[in-house]
C-alpha positions as CSV (number, residue, x, y, z in Angstrom):
1,M,-0.1,-0.2,0.1
2,Q,1.3,3.4,-0.9
3,L,0.2,6.2,1.9
4,K,-1.1,9.0,0.3
5,T,0.6,11.7,2.4
6,D,-0.4,15.5,3.0
7,S,1.1,17.7,0.5
8,S,0.6,20.8,2.6
9,T,3.0,20.4,5.3
10,D,1.7,23.7,7.0
11,T,-1.7,21.9,7.5
12,P,-1.9,21.8,11.4
13,Q,-2.3,18.7,13.8
14,P,-4.8,17.0,14.2
15,L,-6.3,18.1,10.9
16,R,-3.3,16.7,9.0
17,F,-3.6,13.3,10.8
18,L,-7.4,13.4,9.9
19,R,-6.8,14.0,6.3
20,L,-4.2,11.1,6.2
21,M,-6.7,8.7,7.8
22,V,-9.5,9.6,5.3
23,N,-6.9,8.8,2.4
24,V,-5.5,5.4,4.0
25,A,-9.1,4.4,4.8
26,Q,-9.7,3.7,0.9
27,E,-6.5,1.2,0.9
28,F,-5.9,-0.1,4.1
29,A,-7.3,-3.5,4.7
30,T,-6.4,-5.2,8.4
31,Q,-8.6,-8.0,10.4
32,E,-7.8,-6.2,13.3
33,L,-10.6,-3.3,13.5
34,G,-8.4,-1.3,15.9
35,D,-5.6,-1.1,13.7
36,R,-7.5,1.1,11.3
37,L,-6.5,3.8,13.9
38,Y,-3.8,2.1,15.9
39,G,-1.7,1.7,13.0
40,F,-1.2,5.3,12.1
41,L,-1.0,6.8,15.5
42,G,2.6,7.3,15.0
43,L,1.8,10.1,12.5
44,I,0.6,12.5,15.2
45,D,3.2,13.1,17.4
46,G,2.9,13.9,21.2
47,L,-0.7,12.6,21.4
48,D,-1.7,11.7,24.7
49,F,-3.5,8.3,23.9
50,V,-2.5,4.7,23.9
51,P,-4.9,2.0,23.0
52,D,-6.1,-0.3,25.8
53,Y,-6.5,-3.7,24.5
54,K,-8.5,-4.8,27.2
55,T,-11.5,-2.3,26.2
56,T,-13.6,-2.6,23.1
57,V,-12.9,-0.8,19.9
58,K,-15.9,1.1,20.4
59,E,-14.4,2.5,23.9
60,N,-11.1,3.0,22.2
61,F,-12.4,5.1,19.4
62,T,-14.3,7.2,21.5
63,R,-11.5,7.7,23.7
64,F,-9.5,8.9,20.9
65,A,-11.7,11.5,19.6
66,A,-12.1,12.9,22.9
67,T,-8.5,13.1,23.4
68,I,-8.3,14.8,20.3
69,A,-10.8,17.4,21.6
70,R,-9.2,17.8,24.9
71,Q,-5.4,18.0,23.6
72,Y,-5.7,20.1,20.4
73,G,-9.2,22.3,21.1
74,S,-10.3,20.7,17.6
75,V,-13.5,18.9,17.0
76,D,-12.7,19.0,13.4
77,F,-13.2,15.1,13.4
78,L,-17.0,15.7,13.4
79,S,-16.5,16.2,9.6
80,L,-15.6,12.7,9.5
81,W,-19.2,11.4,11.1
82,S,-20.0,7.9,10.1
83,A,-22.4,6.2,12.9
84,N,-25.6,7.0,11.2
85,L,-24.1,5.7,7.9
86,D,-22.2,2.8,9.6
87,D,-25.6,1.6,10.8
88,M,-27.3,1.1,7.7
89,L,-24.4,-0.8,5.8
90,K,-24.8,-4.5,6.2
91,D,-21.2,-5.2,6.1
92,T,-20.2,-3.0,9.0
93,P,-18.7,-5.2,11.7
94,K,-20.8,-5.3,14.9
95,E,-17.8,-3.8,16.9
96,L,-18.6,-0.4,15.0
97,L,-22.4,-0.3,15.3
98,G,-23.8,2.0,18.1
99,L,-20.9,4.4,18.0
100,P,-21.9,8.0,19.5
101,S,-22.8,10.1,16.5
102,W,-19.7,12.4,17.2
103,V,-17.0,9.3,16.9
104,P,-15.5,8.7,13.5
105,S,-15.2,4.8,12.5
106,F,-12.4,5.5,10.1
107,S,-14.4,3.2,7.4
108,A,-13.8,3.7,4.0
109,I,-17.2,3.5,2.3
110,P,-18.9,6.3,4.7
111,L,-15.8,8.4,4.0
112,A,-16.3,8.5,0.3
113,A,-20.0,9.4,0.4
114,P,-19.9,12.2,0.8
115,F,-16.4,13.4,0.8
116,R,-15.7,15.2,3.9
117,L,-15.4,19.0,3.9
118,A,-13.0,19.6,6.8
119,V,-10.3,17.4,5.2
120,G,-10.3,18.7,1.9
121,A,-12.9,16.5,0.4
122,I,-12.3,15.0,-3.1
123,R,-9.1,17.5,-3.4
124,S,-7.8,16.3,0.0
125,V,-4.4,15.6,-1.6
126,T,-3.9,18.4,-3.7
127,T,-5.5,21.4,-2.0
128,R,-5.1,23.2,1.2
129,T,-8.4,23.6,3.4
130,R,-9.0,27.1,3.8
131,W,-12.6,27.0,5.8
132,N,-12.5,28.9,8.7
133,T,-16.3,29.0,9.7
134,A,-15.6,29.2,13.6
135,A,-13.3,32.2,12.7
136,G,-10.3,30.5,14.6
137,R,-12.0,29.7,17.9
138,R,-10.8,26.8,19.6
139,H,-12.7,23.9,21.3
140,I,-12.4,24.3,25.1
141,Y,-12.7,20.8,27.0
142,D,-14.5,21.5,30.2
143,M,-16.9,19.0,31.2
144,A,-18.4,17.7,34.3
145,F,-18.5,14.2,32.8
146,D,-16.0,11.7,31.0
147,A,-16.6,11.8,27.4
148,A,-14.9,8.7,26.8
149,H,-16.8,6.5,29.3
150,T,-20.3,8.5,28.8
151,G,-20.1,8.7,25.1
152,R,-21.2,12.2,25.5
153,L,-19.3,15.3,23.9
154,Q,-20.0,18.9,25.2
155,V,-19.4,21.5,22.5
156,R,-19.9,25.3,22.5
157,G,-21.1,27.4,19.5
158,Q,-24.2,28.8,18.1
159,I,-27.4,27.8,15.8
160,I,-26.8,30.2,12.9
161,D,-29.6,28.8,10.5
162,H,-32.1,26.1,9.9
163,I,-32.5,24.0,6.5
164,D,-35.7,25.3,4.7
165,T,-36.1,23.4,1.5
166,I,-34.0,20.5,0.2
167,S,-33.9,19.5,-3.5
168,S,-34.6,16.1,-4.7
169,A,-31.9,16.4,-7.3
170,R,-29.5,13.7,-6.9
171,I,-25.9,13.6,-8.6
172,A,-25.2,9.8,-9.2
173,R,-23.2,10.3,-12.6
174,F,-19.8,11.7,-12.7
175,W,-17.8,10.6,-15.6
176,D,-20.5,9.2,-18.2
177,T,-22.4,12.8,-18.3
178,D,-23.9,14.8,-21.2
179,E,-25.6,17.9,-21.5
180,E,-29.0,16.3,-21.0
181,Y,-28.1,14.9,-17.8
182,L,-26.6,18.2,-16.5
183,T,-29.8,20.1,-17.7
184,S,-32.2,17.5,-15.8
185,I,-30.1,18.3,-12.5
186,V,-30.3,22.0,-13.0
187,T,-34.1,21.6,-13.9
188,Q,-34.8,19.8,-10.6
189,I,-33.0,22.3,-8.3
190,K,-34.8,25.0,-10.0
191,S,-38.1,23.2,-9.5
192,D,-37.5,22.5,-5.9
193,L,-35.4,25.6,-4.5
194,S,-36.1,29.4,-4.6
195,G,-33.4,31.5,-5.7
196,F,-32.1,29.2,-8.2
197,E,-34.3,30.5,-11.0
198,D,-31.3,31.7,-13.1
199,W,-29.5,28.9,-12.9
200,T,-27.8,27.0,-15.7
201,Q,-25.1,24.5,-16.1
202,V,-22.6,27.0,-15.7
203,E,-24.0,28.0,-12.3
204,L,-24.2,24.5,-11.3
205,I,-20.7,23.6,-11.9
206,N,-19.2,26.9,-10.6
207,F,-20.9,26.1,-7.3
208,L,-19.6,22.5,-7.1
209,N,-16.1,23.5,-8.5
210,T,-16.0,26.4,-5.5
211,V,-16.8,23.9,-2.9
212,S,-14.2,21.4,-4.6
213,Y,-11.3,23.8,-4.1
214,N,-11.6,24.0,0.0
215,G,-11.8,27.8,0.0
216,E,-9.1,28.2,-2.4
217,A,-9.7,30.2,-5.7
218,P,-10.5,27.8,-8.5
219,R,-7.7,27.1,-11.0
220,E,-10.3,26.9,-13.7
221,S,-13.8,28.3,-14.3
222,A,-17.0,26.4,-15.0
223,E,-17.0,27.8,-18.6
224,Q,-13.5,26.1,-19.1
225,I,-14.6,22.8,-17.5
226,L,-17.5,22.8,-19.6
227,G,-15.7,23.7,-22.7
228,L,-17.5,26.9,-23.2
229,A,-14.3,28.9,-23.1
230,P,-10.6,28.9,-23.8
231,G,-8.0,28.2,-21.4
232,G,-7.8,26.3,-18.3
233,F,-6.1,23.2,-19.5
234,P,-2.6,23.7,-21.9
235,D,-2.8,21.8,-25.2
236,E,-0.5,19.1,-24.4
237,Y,-3.2,18.0,-21.5
238,K,-6.0,17.6,-24.0
239,H,-5.1,13.8,-24.5
240,L,-5.6,13.4,-20.7
241,H,-9.1,14.4,-21.0
242,K,-8.6,17.1,-18.1
243,H,-11.9,18.6,-18.9
244,A,-13.9,15.4,-18.0
245,E,-11.7,14.9,-14.9
246,A,-12.3,18.4,-13.8
247,L,-16.0,18.0,-14.5
248,A,-16.0,14.6,-12.5
249,I,-14.4,16.2,-9.6
250,S,-17.0,19.0,-9.3
251,L,-19.8,16.7,-9.6
252,N,-18.3,14.5,-7.0
253,M,-18.8,17.1,-4.6
254,G,-22.7,16.2,-4.9
255,R,-22.4,12.9,-3.9
256,G,-24.0,12.1,-0.8
257,R,-25.1,15.7,-0.4
258,R,-28.5,17.4,-1.5
259,F,-28.9,20.9,-2.7
260,M,-30.6,23.0,0.1
261,R,-31.7,26.5,0.9
262,T,-31.7,27.6,4.4
263,E,-34.4,29.6,6.5
264,K,-32.1,32.7,6.1
265,G,-32.0,32.4,2.3
266,R,-28.5,30.9,1.9
267,A,-27.8,28.2,-0.7
268,G,-25.8,24.8,0.3
269,L,-25.1,21.3,0.3
270,A,-26.5,19.1,3.2
271,P,-25.9,15.6,3.8
272,F,-28.4,13.2,2.0
273,I,-29.1,11.1,4.9
274,G,-30.4,12.7,8.0
275,S,-30.9,16.5,6.9
276,V,-34.7,17.4,7.2
277,A,-36.4,20.1,5.7
278,R,-39.0,22.6,7.4
279,G,-42.4,21.2,7.3
280,G,-45.4,23.2,8.6
281,N,-44.5,24.5,11.9
282,E,-41.7,22.2,12.4
283,E,-38.0,23.7,11.9
284,G,-35.8,22.0,9.8
285,S,-32.5,20.7,10.7
286,V,-30.2,23.0,12.9
287,I,-27.1,24.2,11.3
288,V,-24.5,25.3,13.8
289,I,-21.2,26.7,14.0
290,L,-19.0,25.1,16.8
291,H,-15.8,26.4,18.1
292,G,-13.1,24.1,17.1
293,C,-14.5,23.0,14.0
294,I,-13.6,24.8,10.4
295,V,-16.7,23.6,8.7
296,P,-20.5,23.9,9.8
297,I,-22.3,21.1,11.2
298,V,-25.8,19.6,11.0
299,L,-27.7,18.6,14.1
300,R,-30.5,16.7,15.1
301,K,-32.4,17.1,18.5
302,V,-32.4,13.8,20.4
303,D,-35.8,15.0,22.4
304,E,-37.8,18.1,21.2
305,S,-39.4,18.5,24.7
306,E,-36.0,19.4,26.4
307,Q,-34.8,23.0,27.2
308,M,-32.2,24.2,24.6
309,E,-29.3,24.5,27.2
310,D,-29.9,20.6,28.6
311,N,-30.7,18.7,25.6
312,E,-28.7,16.3,23.7
313,W,-27.9,16.2,19.9
314,K,-26.8,13.8,17.2
315,V,-24.3,14.7,14.3
316,V,-26.0,14.5,11.2
317,G,-23.1,15.7,9.1
318,D,-21.0,18.4,7.9
319,C,-22.3,20.9,5.4
320,Y,-21.5,23.7,3.0
321,V,-23.5,27.0,3.5
322,E,-22.8,30.2,1.1
323,G,-21.5,33.2,3.3
324,I,-20.5,31.6,6.3
325,M,-17.4,29.4,5.5
326,F,-14.6,32.2,6.4
327,G,-16.4,32.9,9.9
328,E,-18.6,35.8,8.4
329,A,-21.5,34.2,11.0
330,V,-19.3,34.5,14.0
331,N,-21.0,37.7,15.6
332,W,-21.3,36.3,19.4
333,E,-18.6,36.7,22.2
334,E,-17.0,33.6,23.2
335,G,-18.5,33.4,26.5
336,A,-21.9,34.0,25.0
337,A,-21.7,30.8,23.0
338,R,-24.5,27.9,23.5
339,T,-23.7,24.6,24.9
340,F,-24.3,21.5,22.9
341,V,-23.9,17.8,24.4
342,L,-23.3,15.5,21.5
343,V,-24.2,11.9,22.1
């Protein structure tokens, strides 16, 4: 196996380690489930975590995530959520079923559908991740209970929006696409969501291409990717079908996600599984910014009857929301942040 190391050496820990874990998950096979994590611990120097082989894989994975939160002030691992997906897959080992929603299992299939935003998504090897949704604020590990033993993680942040509507458009083809297929996606999005009336294939690919570059400026425009404008790729690369590759990369950002419009009118991409649109008097899924996480997270309240400060939440997944990815929505004092208990 050839490890795909992070080309961005200035990527801080633990994000660098999490990016590596996503890449090796696609290639690393082992009979020992714990080795999905334990086999790579040497690549994150100084972490105060040692596997306890007398306890279960579930307990060790939970303790690892809690250690990351405590030692690094980071909860970027929430972007690698997998519990709700693992529980749906028939081949998931029983030892990995029932993980807390905030604990990654580092399983290959969930981590590729959808690609995860905090670790660079489909361009995790080639581009830096510039998202900074929490405006640099760090997680403070200050809890009255032990996250590793209770399966509960206390985080701080704010609800900044709710999902209002979700499009039924599904992107399931990436390479064998044509104009008719792209038009059908755009037509469905325009039918489902307000504010997309002027969208064409260009706007669709521009949106997905922007997301795929992780906050960096795209190197080619949507018009160039679609072959509607010259440039973008040198003539000597034409035989490599670079246009088709760039188009496939853009479309892959829609894998496992749905286009959405939030209650505040923002456009975005929500997790395909678990995201709920507003219905009647019921609010849609909560979109939060959490201190220590560079991307927004969609949460689901466990018990709607509980008071806001006392209730528990489950992680639905990370999301992309226009206008908040660089900290624009962080307008509260750190001490005024709300508490969420993730289970």
